[in-house]
Biotite code that builds the C-alpha atoms (Angstrom):
import biotite.structure as struc

atoms = struc.array([
    struc.Atom([-3.205, 3.747, -80.520], chain_id="A", res_id=1, res_name="MET", atom_name="CA", element="C"),
    struc.Atom([-3.090, 0.270, -78.565], chain_id="A", res_id=2, res_name="LYS", atom_name="CA", element="C"),
    struc.Atom([-4.904, -1.332, -81.327], chain_id="A", res_id=3, res_name="ARG", atom_name="CA", element="C"),
    struc.Atom([-2.557, -0.144, -83.880], chain_id="A", res_id=4, res_name="PHE", atom_name="CA", element="C"),
    struc.Atom([0.540, -1.110, -81.614], chain_id="A", res_id=5, res_name="ALA", atom_name="CA", element="C"),
    struc.Atom([-1.441, -4.512, -81.316], chain_id="A", res_id=6, res_name="VAL", atom_name="CA", element="C"),
    struc.Atom([-2.226, -5.090, -85.311], chain_id="A", res_id=7, res_name="GLY", atom_name="CA", element="C"),
    struc.Atom([1.654, -4.389, -86.445], chain_id="A", res_id=8, res_name="VAL", atom_name="CA", element="C"),
    struc.Atom([3.275, -6.592, -83.599], chain_id="A", res_id=9, res_name="VAL", atom_name="CA", element="C"),
    struc.Atom([0.608, -9.436, -84.370], chain_id="A", res_id=10, res_name="LEU", atom_name="CA", element="C"),
    struc.Atom([1.153, -8.800, -88.069], chain_id="A", res_id=11, res_name="GLY", atom_name="CA", element="C"),
    struc.Atom([5.064, -8.998, -87.290], chain_id="A", res_id=12, res_name="PHE", atom_name="CA", element="C"),
    struc.Atom([4.720, -12.143, -85.536], chain_id="A", res_id=13, res_name="VAL", atom_name="CA", element="C"),
    struc.Atom([2.382, -13.564, -88.343], chain_id="A", res_id=14, res_name="LEU", atom_name="CA", element="C"),
    struc.Atom([4.746, -12.768, -90.687], chain_id="A", res_id=15, res_name="SER", atom_name="CA", element="C"),
    struc.Atom([7.959, -14.013, -89.111], chain_id="A", res_id=16, res_name="CYS", atom_name="CA", element="C"),
    struc.Atom([5.934, -17.113, -88.278], chain_id="A", res_id=17, res_name="GLY", atom_name="CA", element="C"),
    struc.Atom([4.723, -17.492, -91.947], chain_id="A", res_id=18, res_name="LEU", atom_name="CA", element="C"),
    struc.Atom([8.330, -16.686, -93.365], chain_id="A", res_id=19, res_name="SER", atom_name="CA", element="C"),
    struc.Atom([9.987, -20.010, -91.220], chain_id="A", res_id=20, res_name="LEU", atom_name="CA", element="C"),
    struc.Atom([7.162, -21.720, -92.476], chain_id="A", res_id=21, res_name="ALA", atom_name="CA", element="C"),
    struc.Atom([7.389, -21.162, -96.026], chain_id="A", res_id=22, res_name="ALA", atom_name="CA", element="C"),
    struc.Atom([9.515, -24.254, -97.781], chain_id="A", res_id=23, res_name="GLN", atom_name="CA", element="C"),
    struc.Atom([13.011, -22.781, -98.941], chain_id="A", res_id=24, res_name="SER", atom_name="CA", element="C"),
    struc.Atom([14.275, -23.909, -101.920], chain_id="A", res_id=25, res_name="LEU", atom_name="CA", element="C"),
    struc.Atom([18.339, -23.484, -102.492], chain_id="A", res_id=26, res_name="ASP", atom_name="CA", element="C"),
    struc.Atom([19.174, -24.400, -105.753], chain_id="A", res_id=27, res_name="HIS", atom_name="CA", element="C"),
    struc.Atom([22.316, -25.998, -104.898], chain_id="A", res_id=28, res_name="ASN", atom_name="CA", element="C"),
    struc.Atom([23.932, -30.003, -104.941], chain_id="A", res_id=29, res_name="GLY", atom_name="CA", element="C"),
    struc.Atom([20.667, -31.236, -102.935], chain_id="A", res_id=30, res_name="MET", atom_name="CA", element="C"),
    struc.Atom([18.768, -29.814, -105.339], chain_id="A", res_id=31, res_name="PHE", atom_name="CA", element="C"),
    struc.Atom([20.111, -31.101, -108.463], chain_id="A", res_id=32, res_name="TRP", atom_name="CA", element="C"),
    struc.Atom([20.123, -34.628, -107.050], chain_id="A", res_id=33, res_name="LYS", atom_name="CA", element="C"),
    struc.Atom([16.246, -34.594, -106.182], chain_id="A", res_id=34, res_name="GLY", atom_name="CA", element="C"),
    struc.Atom([15.922, -33.670, -109.997], chain_id="A", res_id=35, res_name="LEU", atom_name="CA", element="C"),
    struc.Atom([14.799, -36.245, -112.166], chain_id="A", res_id=36, res_name="GLY", atom_name="CA", element="C"),
    struc.Atom([16.279, -36.618, -115.671], chain_id="A", res_id=37, res_name="ASP", atom_name="CA", element="C"),
    struc.Atom([13.873, -34.563, -117.824], chain_id="A", res_id=38, res_name="ALA", atom_name="CA", element="C"),
    struc.Atom([13.637, -32.372, -114.939], chain_id="A", res_id=39, res_name="ALA", atom_name="CA", element="C"),
    struc.Atom([17.907, -31.721, -115.089], chain_id="A", res_id=40, res_name="LYS", atom_name="CA", element="C"),
    struc.Atom([17.764, -31.468, -118.581], chain_id="A", res_id=41, res_name="GLN", atom_name="CA", element="C"),
    struc.Atom([15.058, -28.340, -118.535], chain_id="A", res_id=42, res_name="GLY", atom_name="CA", element="C"),
    struc.Atom([16.710, -26.809, -116.346], chain_id="A", res_id=43, res_name="TYR", atom_name="CA", element="C"),
    struc.Atom([20.223, -26.855, -118.297], chain_id="A", res_id=44, res_name="VAL", atom_name="CA", element="C"),
    struc.Atom([18.121, -25.856, -121.342], chain_id="A", res_id=45, res_name="ASP", atom_name="CA", element="C"),
    struc.Atom([16.647, -22.789, -119.337], chain_id="A", res_id=46, res_name="GLY", atom_name="CA", element="C"),
    struc.Atom([19.872, -21.553, -117.977], chain_id="A", res_id=47, res_name="TYR", atom_name="CA", element="C"),
    struc.Atom([21.590, -21.850, -120.911], chain_id="A", res_id=48, res_name="SER", atom_name="CA", element="C"),
    struc.Atom([18.931, -19.586, -122.906], chain_id="A", res_id=49, res_name="ASP", atom_name="CA", element="C"),
    struc.Atom([19.407, -16.614, -119.938], chain_id="A", res_id=50, res_name="ALA", atom_name="CA", element="C"),
    struc.Atom([22.820, -16.487, -120.500], chain_id="A", res_id=51, res_name="MET", atom_name="CA", element="C"),
    struc.Atom([22.383, -16.214, -123.954], chain_id="A", res_id=52, res_name="ASN", atom_name="CA", element="C"),
    struc.Atom([20.240, -13.738, -123.426], chain_id="A", res_id=53, res_name="VAL", atom_name="CA", element="C"),
    struc.Atom([22.564, -12.255, -121.055], chain_id="A", res_id=54, res_name="SER", atom_name="CA", element="C"),
    struc.Atom([25.260, -12.799, -123.576], chain_id="A", res_id=55, res_name="VAL", atom_name="CA", element="C"),
    struc.Atom([22.943, -10.276, -125.584], chain_id="A", res_id=56, res_name="GLY", atom_name="CA", element="C"),
    struc.Atom([22.922, -7.640, -123.464], chain_id="A", res_id=57, res_name="LYS", atom_name="CA", element="C"),
    struc.Atom([26.762, -7.245, -123.645], chain_id="A", res_id=58, res_name="LEU", atom_name="CA", element="C"),
    struc.Atom([26.665, -5.661, -126.237], chain_id="A", res_id=59, res_name="ASP", atom_name="CA", element="C"),
    struc.Atom([24.988, -2.772, -124.869], chain_id="A", res_id=60, res_name="ASN", atom_name="CA", element="C"),
    struc.Atom([27.794, -2.424, -122.663], chain_id="A", res_id=61, res_name="LEU", atom_name="CA", element="C"),
    struc.Atom([30.464, -2.706, -125.138], chain_id="A", res_id=62, res_name="MET", atom_name="CA", element="C"),
    struc.Atom([28.485, 0.216, -126.606], chain_id="A", res_id=63, res_name="VAL", atom_name="CA", element="C"),
    struc.Atom([29.123, 2.422, -123.426], chain_id="A", res_id=64, res_name="ALA", atom_name="CA", element="C"),
    struc.Atom([32.404, 1.036, -123.292], chain_id="A", res_id=65, res_name="ALA", atom_name="CA", element="C"),
    struc.Atom([33.268, 2.136, -126.486], chain_id="A", res_id=66, res_name="ASP", atom_name="CA", element="C"),
    struc.Atom([31.524, 5.568, -125.748], chain_id="A", res_id=67, res_name="LEU", atom_name="CA", element="C"),
    struc.Atom([33.390, 6.096, -122.534], chain_id="A", res_id=68, res_name="PHE", atom_name="CA", element="C"),
    struc.Atom([36.945, 5.154, -123.720], chain_id="A", res_id=69, res_name="ARG", atom_name="CA", element="C"),
    struc.Atom([37.053, 2.315, -121.056], chain_id="A", res_id=70, res_name="TRP", atom_name="CA", element="C"),
    struc.Atom([40.472, 0.860, -121.696], chain_id="A", res_id=71, res_name="LYS", atom_name="CA", element="C"),
    struc.Atom([40.461, -2.862, -121.135], chain_id="A", res_id=72, res_name="GLY", atom_name="CA", element="C"),
    struc.Atom([36.386, -3.499, -121.776], chain_id="A", res_id=73, res_name="ALA", atom_name="CA", element="C"),
    struc.Atom([36.430, -5.492, -124.777], chain_id="A", res_id=74, res_name="LYS", atom_name="CA", element="C"),
    struc.Atom([38.693, -8.537, -123.519], chain_id="A", res_id=75, res_name="LYS", atom_name="CA", element="C"),
    struc.Atom([36.733, -8.222, -120.026], chain_id="A", res_id=76, res_name="ILE", atom_name="CA", element="C"),
    struc.Atom([33.564, -8.256, -121.564], chain_id="A", res_id=77, res_name="ILE", atom_name="CA", element="C"),
    struc.Atom([34.563, -11.413, -124.159], chain_id="A", res_id=78, res_name="ARG", atom_name="CA", element="C"),
    struc.Atom([35.775, -13.035, -121.123], chain_id="A", res_id=79, res_name="GLN", atom_name="CA", element="C"),
    struc.Atom([32.464, -12.444, -119.182], chain_id="A", res_id=80, res_name="LEU", atom_name="CA", element="C"),
    struc.Atom([30.535, -13.601, -122.432], chain_id="A", res_id=81, res_name="SER", atom_name="CA", element="C"),
    struc.Atom([32.683, -17.001, -122.437], chain_id="A", res_id=82, res_name="ARG", atom_name="CA", element="C"),
    struc.Atom([32.139, -17.163, -118.946], chain_id="A", res_id=83, res_name="GLU", atom_name="CA", element="C"),
    struc.Atom([28.438, -17.148, -119.298], chain_id="A", res_id=84, res_name="LEU", atom_name="CA", element="C"),
    struc.Atom([27.508, -18.431, -122.704], chain_id="A", res_id=85, res_name="ALA", atom_name="CA", element="C"),
    struc.Atom([27.204, -22.835, -122.173], chain_id="A", res_id=86, res_name="ILE", atom_name="CA", element="C"),
    struc.Atom([25.156, -22.928, -126.111], chain_id="A", res_id=87, res_name="SER", atom_name="CA", element="C"),
    struc.Atom([28.624, -24.463, -126.776], chain_id="A", res_id=88, res_name="ASP", atom_name="CA", element="C"),
    struc.Atom([28.179, -27.381, -124.720], chain_id="A", res_id=89, res_name="GLN", atom_name="CA", element="C"),
    struc.Atom([25.560, -30.245, -125.128], chain_id="A", res_id=90, res_name="ARG", atom_name="CA", element="C"),
    struc.Atom([23.217, -29.758, -122.750], chain_id="A", res_id=91, res_name="PRO", atom_name="CA", element="C"),
    struc.Atom([23.461, -33.985, -122.028], chain_id="A", res_id=92, res_name="GLU", atom_name="CA", element="C"),
    struc.Atom([26.851, -33.548, -121.197], chain_id="A", res_id=93, res_name="ASP", atom_name="CA", element="C"),
    struc.Atom([26.169, -30.556, -119.278], chain_id="A", res_id=94, res_name="VAL", atom_name="CA", element="C"),
    struc.Atom([23.893, -32.800, -116.971], chain_id="A", res_id=95, res_name="VAL", atom_name="CA", element="C"),
    struc.Atom([26.434, -35.521, -116.773], chain_id="A", res_id=96, res_name="LYS", atom_name="CA", element="C"),
    struc.Atom([29.308, -32.895, -115.966], chain_id="A", res_id=97, res_name="ARG", atom_name="CA", element="C"),
    struc.Atom([27.092, -30.916, -113.192], chain_id="A", res_id=98, res_name="LEU", atom_name="CA", element="C"),
    struc.Atom([26.165, -35.199, -111.806], chain_id="A", res_id=99, res_name="ASN", atom_name="CA", element="C"),
    struc.Atom([29.627, -35.968, -111.776], chain_id="A", res_id=100, res_name="GLU", atom_name="CA", element="C"),
    struc.Atom([30.246, -31.957, -109.873], chain_id="A", res_id=101, res_name="LEU", atom_name="CA", element="C"),
    struc.Atom([28.074, -32.819, -107.364], chain_id="A", res_id=102, res_name="TYR", atom_name="CA", element="C"),
    struc.Atom([28.676, -36.511, -106.435], chain_id="A", res_id=103, res_name="SER", atom_name="CA", element="C"),
    struc.Atom([31.615, -34.607, -104.960], chain_id="A", res_id=104, res_name="ASP", atom_name="CA", element="C"),
    struc.Atom([30.141, -33.730, -100.878], chain_id="A", res_id=105, res_name="ARG", atom_name="CA", element="C"),
    struc.Atom([32.212, -30.632, -101.403], chain_id="A", res_id=106, res_name="LYS", atom_name="CA", element="C"),
    struc.Atom([30.758, -28.838, -104.182], chain_id="A", res_id=107, res_name="TYR", atom_name="CA", element="C"),
    struc.Atom([26.963, -30.319, -102.479], chain_id="A", res_id=108, res_name="SER", atom_name="CA", element="C"),
    struc.Atom([26.292, -26.522, -101.427], chain_id="A", res_id=109, res_name="GLU", atom_name="CA", element="C"),
    struc.Atom([27.652, -24.602, -104.628], chain_id="A", res_id=110, res_name="LEU", atom_name="CA", element="C"),
    struc.Atom([24.525, -23.315, -105.752], chain_id="A", res_id=111, res_name="ASP", atom_name="CA", element="C"),
    struc.Atom([23.511, -24.294, -109.818], chain_id="A", res_id=112, res_name="LEU", atom_name="CA", element="C"),
    struc.Atom([24.024, -20.765, -111.468], chain_id="A", res_id=113, res_name="GLY", atom_name="CA", element="C"),
    struc.Atom([28.042, -21.205, -110.153], chain_id="A", res_id=114, res_name="SER", atom_name="CA", element="C"),
    struc.Atom([28.250, -24.683, -110.567], chain_id="A", res_id=115, res_name="ALA", atom_name="CA", element="C"),
    struc.Atom([27.574, -24.460, -114.401], chain_id="A", res_id=116, res_name="LEU", atom_name="CA", element="C"),
    struc.Atom([30.172, -20.995, -114.615], chain_id="A", res_id=117, res_name="GLN", atom_name="CA", element="C"),
    struc.Atom([32.677, -23.503, -113.014], chain_id="A", res_id=118, res_name="LEU", atom_name="CA", element="C"),
    struc.Atom([31.993, -25.965, -115.644], chain_id="A", res_id=119, res_name="LEU", atom_name="CA", element="C"),
    struc.Atom([32.210, -23.458, -118.455], chain_id="A", res_id=120, res_name="THR", atom_name="CA", element="C"),
    struc.Atom([35.501, -21.997, -117.256], chain_id="A", res_id=121, res_name="MET", atom_name="CA", element="C"),
    struc.Atom([36.931, -26.045, -116.632], chain_id="A", res_id=122, res_name="ARG", atom_name="CA", element="C"),
    struc.Atom([35.966, -26.603, -120.258], chain_id="A", res_id=123, res_name="SER", atom_name="CA", element="C"),
    struc.Atom([36.685, -23.054, -122.099], chain_id="A", res_id=124, res_name="ALA", atom_name="CA", element="C"),
    struc.Atom([40.102, -23.291, -123.491], chain_id="A", res_id=125, res_name="PRO", atom_name="CA", element="C"),
    struc.Atom([43.070, -21.338, -122.171], chain_id="A", res_id=126, res_name="THR", atom_name="CA", element="C"),
    struc.Atom([45.536, -19.166, -124.325], chain_id="A", res_id=127, res_name="PRO", atom_name="CA", element="C"),
    struc.Atom([48.090, -21.692, -123.299], chain_id="A", res_id=128, res_name="GLU", atom_name="CA", element="C"),
    struc.Atom([46.237, -24.636, -124.563], chain_id="A", res_id=129, res_name="THR", atom_name="CA", element="C"),
    struc.Atom([44.978, -23.254, -128.073], chain_id="A", res_id=130, res_name="GLN", atom_name="CA", element="C"),
    struc.Atom([48.721, -22.207, -128.620], chain_id="A", res_id=131, res_name="ALA", atom_name="CA", element="C"),
    struc.Atom([49.613, -25.753, -128.587], chain_id="A", res_id=132, res_name="VAL", atom_name="CA", element="C"),
    struc.Atom([51.549, -27.249, -131.519], chain_id="A", res_id=133, res_name="PRO", atom_name="CA", element="C"),
    struc.Atom([49.604, -30.392, -132.244], chain_id="A", res_id=134, res_name="GLY", atom_name="CA", element="C"),
    struc.Atom([47.966, -32.827, -135.169], chain_id="A", res_id=135, res_name="PRO", atom_name="CA", element="C"),
    struc.Atom([45.538, -30.418, -135.233], chain_id="A", res_id=136, res_name="SER", atom_name="CA", element="C"),
    struc.Atom([47.333, -27.003, -134.372], chain_id="A", res_id=137, res_name="ASN", atom_name="CA", element="C"),
    struc.Atom([50.570, -27.893, -136.638], chain_id="A", res_id=138, res_name="PRO", atom_name="CA", element="C"),
    struc.Atom([53.682, -24.538, -135.925], chain_id="A", res_id=139, res_name="PRO", atom_name="CA", element="C"),
    struc.Atom([53.651, -21.946, -137.899], chain_id="A", res_id=140, res_name="ALA", atom_name="CA", element="C"),
    struc.Atom([57.021, -21.986, -140.258], chain_id="A", res_id=141, res_name="HIS", atom_name="CA", element="C"),
])
């Protein structure tokens, strides 16, 4: 019984030591600044692909919402779809905007996924900006 207890304690100590010695990979501003231009482009492309797959899965949620008659689901799912998708933005622009965002120290600890969603929300047109009459959107008569 003593051997078993010693083995458990030794295993626990070794696993704790290895976990503390392992390199931590936080995908935040410090991680982003350490990437080269090609790696940044690849990260944004991969994130965009993953979010497109996630947006595609929202169709299943829409079917379930219709099946269970979930009121307000379409509005929520459409908003979520807009916030997840960055495919309407050029990857070069996204990289440039992330560089600008992470140049501000207060965003340096912000996770890359959250930063990309923040940029997507900032660039998405709001109902107020869509309804503003202008040269490209003349008022209806």
